[in-house]
C-alpha positions as CSV (number, residue, x, y, z in Angstrom):
1,M,-17.6,-10.6,18.4
2,S,-15.1,-8.1,19.7
3,T,-12.6,-5.8,18.2
4,N,-9.9,-7.3,20.4
5,K,-8.0,-4.0,20.2
6,S,-9.1,-2.6,23.5
7,N,-7.8,-5.2,26.1
8,D,-4.9,-3.1,27.2
9,H,-6.9,0.1,27.6
10,S,-10.4,-1.0,28.7
11,K,-9.6,-0.3,32.4
12,S,-8.7,3.3,31.7
13,G,-11.2,6.0,32.8
14,L,-10.7,7.5,29.3
15,F,-12.0,4.3,27.6
16,N,-15.4,4.7,26.0
17,Q,-17.3,1.4,26.2
18,S,-20.3,2.8,24.3
19,L,-18.1,3.6,21.3
20,E,-16.5,0.1,21.5
21,K,-19.9,-1.6,21.5
22,G,-21.0,0.5,18.5
23,L,-18.0,-0.6,16.5
24,D,-18.5,-4.2,17.7
25,I,-22.0,-4.1,16.1
26,L,-20.6,-2.9,12.7
27,L,-17.8,-5.5,12.9
28,A,-20.3,-8.3,13.7
29,F,-21.6,-8.3,10.1
30,G,-19.9,-10.7,7.8
31,P,-20.3,-13.3,5.1
32,D,-22.3,-15.6,7.5
33,T,-24.1,-12.7,9.2
34,R,-25.1,-10.4,6.3
35,T,-28.4,-9.5,8.1
36,M,-29.2,-9.8,11.8
37,N,-32.2,-9.1,14.1
38,L,-31.8,-7.4,17.5
39,S,-31.5,-10.7,19.4
40,E,-28.7,-11.9,17.0
41,I,-26.9,-8.6,17.3
42,A,-27.1,-8.8,21.1
43,K,-25.7,-12.3,21.1
44,A,-22.9,-11.6,18.6
45,T,-21.7,-8.6,20.6
46,G,-22.4,-9.7,24.2
47,I,-24.8,-6.9,25.1
48,S,-28.5,-6.9,26.1
49,R,-31.3,-6.7,23.6
50,S,-32.3,-3.3,24.9
51,A,-28.7,-2.0,24.5
52,A,-28.6,-3.5,21.0
53,Q,-31.8,-1.6,20.2
54,R,-30.3,1.7,21.3
55,F,-27.1,1.2,19.4
56,T,-28.7,0.0,16.2
57,Y,-31.2,2.9,16.3
58,T,-28.2,5.3,16.6
59,L,-26.2,3.6,13.8
60,E,-29.3,3.6,11.6
61,A,-29.9,7.3,12.2
62,L,-26.2,8.0,11.3
63,G,-26.6,6.1,8.1
64,Y,-24.4,3.1,8.9
65,L,-27.2,0.5,9.3
66,Q,-30.5,-0.1,7.5
67,K,-33.5,-2.0,8.7
68,H,-35.7,-4.1,6.4
69,P,-39.3,-2.7,6.6
70,V,-40.9,-6.1,6.7
71,N,-38.6,-8.6,8.6
72,K,-36.9,-5.9,10.7
73,R,-33.4,-7.4,10.1
74,Y,-30.5,-5.0,10.0
75,S,-27.7,-4.9,7.4
76,L,-24.8,-2.6,6.7
77,R,-25.3,0.4,4.5
78,V,-22.8,1.3,1.8
79,S,-21.8,4.4,3.8
80,T,-19.8,2.1,6.2
81,L,-17.3,1.7,3.3
82,A,-16.3,5.4,3.7
83,L,-14.9,4.6,7.2
84,G,-12.2,2.3,5.7
85,Y,-11.8,4.4,2.6
86,R,-10.7,7.4,4.8
87,Y,-7.6,5.3,5.7
88,L,-6.7,4.9,2.0
89,L,-7.1,8.6,1.4
90,V,-4.7,9.7,4.1
91,N,-2.2,6.8,3.8
92,Q,1.0,8.6,2.9
93,D,3.0,5.4,2.4
94,L,0.4,4.0,0.0
95,A,0.4,7.3,-2.0
96,R,4.2,7.1,-2.2
97,A,4.1,3.5,-3.3
98,N,1.4,3.6,-6.0
99,P,3.6,4.8,-8.9
100,F,6.1,2.1,-8.3
101,L,3.4,-0.6,-7.8
102,R,1.9,0.4,-11.1
103,D,5.2,0.1,-12.9
104,L,5.8,-3.3,-11.4
105,N,2.3,-4.5,-12.5
106,V,3.1,-3.4,-16.1
107,T,6.5,-5.0,-16.1
108,C,5.5,-8.4,-14.7
109,G,1.9,-8.6,-16.0
110,E,0.7,-10.2,-12.8
111,T,-1.3,-8.8,-9.8
112,V,0.7,-6.6,-7.5
113,N,-0.4,-6.0,-3.9
114,Y,0.7,-3.7,-1.1
115,S,-0.1,-4.8,2.4
116,E,0.5,-3.5,5.9
117,P,0.8,-5.3,9.3
118,D,-2.0,-5.6,11.8
119,G,-1.2,-7.8,14.8
120,S,-0.4,-11.2,13.3
121,D,-2.1,-10.5,10.0
122,M,-1.3,-8.5,6.8
123,V,-4.0,-6.2,5.5
124,Y,-4.2,-5.5,1.8
125,V,-4.5,-1.8,1.2
126,G,-3.3,-1.4,-2.4
127,R,-3.7,-3.5,-5.6
128,F,-2.9,-3.4,-9.3
129,P,-4.6,-6.5,-10.8
130,T,-3.6,-8.5,-13.8
131,T,-5.6,-8.4,-16.9
132,R,-5.1,-12.1,-17.3
133,L,-7.2,-14.9,-15.8
134,T,-6.5,-15.4,-12.1
135,P,-8.1,-17.8,-9.7
136,V,-8.1,-15.5,-6.7
137,H,-10.1,-12.4,-5.9
138,M,-8.5,-10.4,-3.1
139,P,-10.5,-7.2,-2.2
140,L,-8.8,-4.3,-0.5
141,G,-9.1,-4.6,3.3
142,R,-8.8,-8.4,3.3
143,T,-6.6,-9.7,6.1
144,L,-4.4,-12.8,5.7
145,P,-2.3,-14.5,8.3
146,M,1.4,-13.6,8.3
147,Y,2.7,-17.2,8.8
148,C,1.3,-18.7,5.6
149,T,1.8,-15.8,3.2
150,S,4.9,-14.4,1.6
151,A,3.8,-10.9,2.6
152,G,3.7,-11.9,6.2
153,R,7.0,-13.7,6.1
154,A,8.7,-10.8,4.3
155,Y,7.5,-8.5,7.1
156,L,8.5,-11.0,9.9
157,A,12.0,-11.4,8.3
158,C,12.7,-7.7,9.0
159,L,11.8,-7.9,12.7
160,P,14.1,-8.9,15.6
161,A,14.3,-12.7,16.0
162,G,12.5,-12.7,19.3
163,Q,9.5,-10.7,18.1
164,R,9.3,-12.8,14.9
165,K,9.1,-16.0,17.0
166,E,6.6,-14.5,19.4
167,I,4.2,-13.6,16.5
168,L,4.5,-17.0,14.9
169,M,3.9,-18.8,18.3
170,E,0.8,-16.7,19.0
171,S,-0.6,-17.4,15.5
172,E,-3.3,-20.0,15.0
173,R,-1.5,-22.0,12.4
174,V,-4.2,-23.6,10.3
175,S,-3.6,-25.8,7.3
176,Y,-5.6,-24.0,4.6
177,T,-4.2,-26.1,1.8
178,N,-2.0,-29.2,1.4
179,T,1.0,-27.0,1.1
180,T,0.5,-24.7,4.1
181,V,3.5,-24.7,6.4
182,T,2.5,-24.8,10.1
183,D,5.5,-26.2,11.8
184,I,7.1,-23.4,13.9
185,N,10.7,-24.5,13.2
186,E,10.1,-24.6,9.4
187,L,8.4,-21.2,9.6
188,L,11.3,-19.7,11.5
189,Y,13.7,-21.2,8.8
190,L,11.7,-19.6,6.0
191,C,11.8,-16.2,7.7
192,D,15.5,-16.6,8.3
193,E,15.9,-17.4,4.6
194,A,13.8,-14.4,3.6
195,A,16.0,-12.2,5.8
196,E,19.1,-13.5,4.1
197,V,18.0,-13.3,0.5
198,G,15.8,-10.2,0.7
199,Y,12.4,-11.7,-0.2
200,A,9.9,-14.3,0.9
201,Y,7.8,-16.8,-1.1
202,A,4.7,-19.0,-0.6
203,N,3.4,-21.8,-2.7
204,G,-0.4,-21.8,-2.6
205,E,-0.5,-21.9,1.2
206,Y,-3.6,-19.9,1.7
207,Y,-5.3,-20.2,-1.7
208,Q,-4.6,-23.4,-3.7
209,G,-2.7,-22.6,-6.9
210,D,-1.8,-19.0,-5.9
211,M,1.9,-18.4,-5.5
212,N,3.5,-15.2,-4.4
213,V,6.8,-13.5,-3.7
214,S,7.2,-10.4,-1.4
215,A,9.7,-7.9,-0.1
216,A,9.3,-5.4,2.7
217,V,9.3,-1.7,2.5
218,L,11.4,0.0,5.1
219,N,11.2,3.5,6.7
220,A,14.3,5.7,7.2
221,S,15.1,3.8,10.4
222,G,15.1,0.4,8.7
223,V,11.7,-0.6,10.3
224,P,9.3,-2.5,8.0
225,I,6.1,-0.5,7.3
226,G,4.6,-2.4,4.4
227,V,5.2,-5.2,1.9
228,V,5.1,-5.4,-1.9
229,S,3.9,-8.7,-3.3
230,I,3.4,-10.3,-6.7
231,S,0.6,-12.9,-6.9
232,A,0.8,-15.4,-9.8
233,P,-1.1,-18.6,-10.6
234,E,0.6,-22.0,-10.9
235,T,-1.0,-22.3,-14.3
236,R,1.5,-19.7,-15.7
237,W,4.4,-20.0,-13.3
238,S,6.5,-22.6,-11.5
239,L,7.8,-21.8,-8.1
240,D,11.3,-21.8,-9.4
241,Q,10.4,-19.4,-12.2
242,L,8.6,-17.1,-9.7
243,R,11.7,-16.9,-7.5
244,R,14.2,-16.5,-10.4
245,Q,12.2,-14.0,-12.5
246,L,9.8,-12.1,-10.2
247,A,11.6,-12.0,-6.9
248,P,14.3,-9.6,-8.2
249,L,11.5,-7.3,-9.5
250,V,9.6,-7.2,-6.2
251,M,12.8,-6.5,-4.3
252,E,13.8,-3.6,-6.6
253,T,10.3,-2.1,-6.2
254,S,10.3,-2.3,-2.5
255,R,13.8,-0.7,-2.4
256,L,12.6,2.2,-4.6
257,I,9.6,2.8,-2.4
258,S,11.9,2.8,0.6
259,V,14.4,5.3,-0.7
260,R,12.9,7.4,-3.4
261,E,10.1,10.0,-3.4
262,P,7.9,9.9,-6.5
263,S,7.8,13.1,-8.5
264,P,4.6,15.1,-8.8
265,A,4.3,13.9,-12.4
266,E,4.5,10.3,-11.2
267,L,1.8,10.9,-8.5
268,E,-0.6,12.8,-10.8
269,P,-2.5,9.7,-12.1
270,F,-3.4,8.8,-8.6
271,V,-4.7,12.2,-7.5
272,L,-8.1,11.9,-9.2
273,G,-10.8,11.1,-6.7
274,A,-8.5,11.5,-3.7
275,G,-8.1,15.2,-3.4
276,K,-4.9,17.0,-4.3
277,I,-1.5,15.5,-3.3
278,S,1.1,18.1,-2.7
279,P,4.7,18.1,-1.3
280,S,5.3,19.2,2.3
281,G,8.7,18.8,3.9
282,G,9.8,16.2,1.5
283,R,6.7,14.0,1.9
284,F,3.4,14.0,0.1
285,Y,0.1,14.5,1.9
286,V,-3.5,14.1,0.9
287,I,-5.2,17.5,1.4
């Protein structure tokens, strides 16, 4: 497994391959590889067994890996979670969005998500879940493809047409459900439609029965930086109801996040556990 983030820079003399391999080892763990021995780690990351031994020893000493005392298999320690959590702590856009996301959650009664782009995927970095029964569990940090999610299409709709098509063409367009749209021309049409009406929608294209509507958050230059989404099950909503009733709400929330700074009072409920958030130059920073 590789991070796939270093291809453009790996030939530079500044590039540290040891750091890359250490990160590759952490990223090699997943639902199908919850524990690994040295040989499995070496195979998963494309390094020698002796190199795997050195890297795992270092990562264990730093507290990111643990080794079972009997079977000698390695697994992630909970401290690895702090690496990703740091991003949430310093994410100014998420801090700005939280009060508006909470209000939307209260208004619609369904799960509200905030996601950001990463290549051809959207990464879920904020969530206000519904208190009602829902068929989908979406943990923070989960990545979903742009092409088959309303969040991805809402983001793509705000990009130049050429860039939009390039991302869709490079995506591995898999049919996750019987409603997944994979045809490039139909996807381009849906993105064009989203650009025209101001929101995107998807009908259970990644998770069967989970419908969603989304609208992009723009920075001061009009560039999309994130997406607000409402996720709702087909047991409570039809697609037509979703578009008529929830799409206007998600568009208004994304507009507010794009143009209005939350007040200190609005930010206060989200300060606990994340340090103090204070205004600086019209923006709010975690300090």
